N, C-alpha and C positions, 0 to 999 in steps of 0.2 A: 398110556406109552405111545410115543409118536414117532413110529418107526423110520420115516423118511428124515426127519430133522434128526434123530438121532444118528444116523448112516452119515450124513452131512456133516456135523458136529465132531461126531468121535465121540458123542458122551449120551448118557442116556438122557431123554430129555421126554418130560411129564406135561400134558396138555391138560390143566384144568378148564371146566365148562363152569359158568354160574348159572343156574337155571334161570330164567324170565319167570316171573311168580305174577305178572300182570298179566291179568285173564279177562277178556270181553266174553259175557254171555248172553246170550239173546233168546229171548222166549215168543217163538211163534204160536199164538193162541186161536185155537178154534170157539168161537162164541156162536156157533150157527143155534137154529132154534133146538136141534137133537142134542146139546150138552143140556139145557134145562130139561132133563128126563132124572129121576129119581124116584124112588120103591119108598113106600110108606114106612116100610121095618127099618130101613136106613135115617129117613128125615135127613135125607141129604142128596141135592142135585148134583150130577157130576158138573156143571159149573160149581158147586162151592168146592169140589175137591179140588177143581183145578187154582182158584183162589187161594185157597190155604196152601196148596202145593207152592206156588209161584212165589205166595209172600214169605215162603220160611224160606224157600231155597235163594230168593234174591237176597235176604239180610244175612244168609252166614256167607254169600260170596261177599257181598259188599263189605261183611266186617273184617274180610281178610285184605279189603284195599284193592278188591275187583270192581268192575262196572258191569251193569245189566241193563239191557234194552228191552223193548218189547215191540212186534207187529201185531195189531189184534182184526182179527178177520169174522163180519158177522154173515151178511148177505153178499160181502165182498171184502177187499182191505178195506178195513175201516182206517186207522192211523197208524203211525209209527211212534214209536216213544224212542228216541235216541238215546243211546246209552252213557250212564252215568253212575257215578258211586256216592256212597255215602248213604246217611240214613233220610234224608228229604229226596234221594232218587227212589227210594224205598216206598214210601208215603206217597211220592206222586202216582208209581206204578199200581199202589193199592186202591188209590182214591180213582183212579182213570178206570179199573175195574169193576170197580162197586158202580160207579156210574155209566157203565155201558150198560145201554138198555136190554132187558130180553124182548126179540123178536118173537111178536106172534106168528107170521108166516114168512116165509123168506124162498126165493128157487132152491133147489136142490145144492146140496153144501157140495162148491167144487174145490178142492185144498190146491190144484194146481198154482192159481193166481197169488195166494198166500206162500208157496213156497218159491215160486218163480220172483215175485215181489223183493225176499228175504235173499236171493243170489244176487241180485242188481243191486241193493242197498246196501250190503256186508261186505264192507273193501277188505276190512281186516279179517286174518284166520281168526275165529270165535268157536265157542263152545255152545252149540245149539241146540234148546231143547222145543222140540216141535211136540205141542199136546195137544190133543183132538180125541175123540172118539173113533176118527178115520170110516164114519158113515158118510160117504163121499162119492162122487160120480169116479169110475176108475181112471185110472192114468197118473194120478199122483207119484206112482212110483219113480218116472222118470223125472221129473225135476226134484226129484228127492235125493236121488241117487246123484246130479249135477249136483246138491248142492255139497254131496259129502266129498266131493272133489277137492274142497277149499277147506272146508269146516269140519271141524269135530262133529258129529250129529248125533242125538239120541231122541228116540222117539219114545214117547210116554202116551199112551194110551189110555183113556178114561172108561171106563164099564160100569156097569150094574147087573147086579144076580140075577135080576127079571129079562134083561135081554138075551138071557142064557136059555132058562128054565122058566115056566110059568107055574103057580099053586093052582090048585083044583079051588077055585073061589066062584064058580059058578058064571054065569053069563056077565059080560063087559062089553062096554064098546069102546074099542082102542082107536086113537086118532093118530094119525101120522105128523109128527110134531113141526115138518116142516112144510106138507103140503096142505095139510088140514082134510084130508080124505080119512073119513070114518068106515070103521068094520066090526058088524058084531059077530062076535065070538063067544061061544060055551066052553067056559074050560073045564067042566063038567067031562067033555068029550077026550077020553085019555087016549083016542088017536089023533086029534089036534093037537094035543101036546107033544104028542110023539113027531108030528109034522114040524110042529113050529122047533122044538130042539134039535131036529135034522138041518131046518134052514139054518139055525144060527149054526150050529156044527159046520156047514159049508162057509158060511159068511167068516166061519173064525181062519178057515183052511185059507180062504180068499186072500186073507189081509196078511196073512204071516209069510204067503207066496209073493206077496208084492212088498213087503217089508225085505225079504229075502232077495228080490230079483234088484231092490234097492241096494242091497248092502247097507242096511242100517239095523242095529240091535235095536231091539223095543221091550220095553217092560208094560206092565198092565199097573193102572192105579183102580181099584176099584172103591166104589162107594161107601164099600163097608169094610176098608180095611185103614188100619192104624196109619195114619200119614208118619209118623216117625220111621217105623218098620219096611215104609215103601221107599222114603229118602234112603236109609242104612241100606239098602238093596240096591238102590243105584247108583251109590255111591261106591260101592262092593263091585258093580259091573264096569264102571269107569276103571277103578283103579288096575282092576285084571286086565282091562282091554289095555290101557297103557304100558302093561306089562309084558307084553306078547312079543 
């Protein structure tokens, strides 16, 4: 009911709105070396999960007439795929993702340039998925927050179970995926495993705090998780948020 018009015309006046269903979605993709990690049990890299997720979601979106685009980040912002619709666009996105090389070495990831590039490039209000493990230089929450001022943003955090807990499998040589630094550790040592888990908990607290400061809701996508369940969970989160 439009009460102002009703009072002016002295007759009930109902304003009807037609929802605009034309949606543009963007995938901001972290393809830095730390994403090329996965454990033997799952036999899936975080990169594999990223590609499967983007492929499925892009196809679901374009089937309803929506448009999708992407920004790739490796050691820097590598390329931008302009938003487009249809099956051909999805195939192009998949092909470019599969052809994106895995970097043996790179400077430590800094997500801020990726988020800044998206904020400058995306002129029309869009649904933005930031897909990363968020192992990055600090400070990315501010550009992420600035991105939310114009766009609907959802962070999808890639994780692997062995980034949180270590099994007791004896001596190991662990290597930093980005710097190449190696460290000999003995996972038989219970105190070492406890320190590892404590460090992982501190990292989890720091990342969740950064999301809270940015005002962005985040969902985790694990290498051992069923993809369909993850997408349903993300859709439920978005639906609940839009009803607020």
